[in-house]
N, C-alpha and C positions, 0 to 999 in steps of 0.2 A: 523554315519558311512555309513549307507545305502544311505543317501541322498548325501554324498560326492562322493561315488562310482557312483551313478546314474548321478551326475553332470559331473564327468569326462568322463563317457561313452557318454553322450549327447554332450559334448564339443568335444570329439574325432570324433564323427560321423559328427558334423557340419564342422570341419576342413577338414576332408577327403572327404566329399561328395560335398563340394563347390569348389573343384579344377576344373578349366577349363583346358582343354587340350590346350597347347600352339601351335598355328599354325602360320606359316609365312604368311605374307600378300601377296596376289597374285600381280604380276606385272600388272600395268595398264598403259594405254596411256592417256595423257592429251588431252582432247578434245578441240581443238582450233576452234573457229568460227570467221569469219571475216564478216564485213558488205557487203551487196550487192554492187558491183562495180558501180560507176557512172563515166562517162567519159566527158572530154572536149577536144577540139582540141588543140594540142600542136605543137611546131616547126614552128610557123608562120614566124619566122625570118630566117628559114633555107630553103634549097632546097627541103625539104619534110615536110609533116605534117602527124600526126597520132593522134589517140585517146589516151589520157592519163588518167589513173585512178586518181580520185581526192584525193585518199589516199596518192598518191606519191607526192614528192617534186621534181620539175624539176630543175636540175643544169646543166648549159651549160658550157662546157669546151671551145673548140675552133673549128672553122670550122665545125659547126653542129654536133659535137660529144657531146652527151648528157648523163646525168646520171639521172635515175628516182630512187630516194631514197625512200624507204618504212620504215620509222623509227619504225612503229608499229610491223613490222615483222623482223626488223634488217637485211634487205637485199636491194640490188640495182640491177637494170637492166642497163647495160652499152650499149649505142648505139654509134657506130663509123661509120662516113660517110667518104667515099673515092670516088673521081671521077674516072670514067673508062676512061683511055687513052690508048687504045689498050693493056690493061693489064688484061682483064677479067679473062683469064685462071689463072694468078698468084693470083688474088684476091680470086677466087674460091678455089684454092689449099690451100691458107693460111687459109681461113675460115674453110675448112674441116679438115685441120691439127690441128687447134686450138680445134675443137670439139673432135677429137680423141686423143688429149693429155691426156684426162681424162680417157681413157680406162684402165689405170693401176689400178685405184681405183674404177672404175665403175663396177657395176654388169652387166649392159646392156646399150646400146645406141640404141635408136629407131629413125630412120630417117623418117620424114614425109614431102614429097614434098608439095610445095605451089605454086599455079598458079592462078593469077587474070589477065586474058587477057584483060578485059575491062579497067583496069587501068595501064596495063603494069608493073605488079609487079610479079616477079618470085623468088622463093627461096626454102629454106630447113629449117625445124625445127628439132632440135636434142633434144630428151628427154633423160636425163641421170639419171639412177637409181643407187643407191649405195652411198657410202661415198666419192664421187668425190667433187672437189672444186666447180664446177659449176653444177647446176641441169638442166640447159637448155642453149642451144646455138642456134642461127639462123643467117641466112643471107637472104637479099632480094636485088634484082637488077632489072633494066629495060633492062639489057644486052647491053646497048649502052653508057650510060652516068653516071649512078649512082649505088653505091654499099653501103649497110648498113649492118653491122654485129652487133649482140647483144649477150650479155651474162648475166646470172643471177648468182649473188654471194651473199652469206650471210656473216655477220660479225662474224661468229662463226666457230669453228672447225666442219667440216662436220660430222654429225650424221644423216643419212638418215631418221631413224624412227622419230627423234625429229623435223626435219624441213619439213617433208612430207606435212603437211597441208598448210604451207606457200608456199612451192614449187609448189603445185598444184594450189593454188590461183594465184600465179605470172605467172605460165605457161599459164593460161587463159588470163592474161593481155598481155603476149607476143603474143599469137595468135591474140588478138584484135589489137595489134600494127601492126602485119603483114597484117591483113585483112583491116585495115583502112588506111594504108600508101598510100599516094598520092604524086607523084612527081610534083613539080611546073614546069611550062613551062618556 
């Protein structure tokens, strides 16, 4: 009898002392890392050229409007070319309006002017933060003959926290496109 009581006491102590307090798992962000960008010249058949990240797949639409598709990141940079025919004001207003259409869902839109006098490339880069459809917009022009607009879109419902690493990576590519863009004579 003594042994059975002792057995039950030891058993009860083991069951009650081994309980771990249940704690919820903390929220964590997935760390996404992408390879260092390598570039090649693209747009050789167009009126302009630029550096293209080798991770992207170049798809040409028509009249030098291009799509840089990034399958690894499930996103694309859309480039649209338009000639300037005494309509620079209209093209600028349309590009700015397109960028500010995202203000409804965006937390903030930061404008960053771009000037490359040596190559005659002038423009604006718009960094959009928040759950907007596009995380970046830009335009470049030579102010007399050529005008290119660009937009970054992902193939998923906008969730800024989830797409932020890919958005930052592709924003660097957009800046590289703007910096390397050259008009053909």
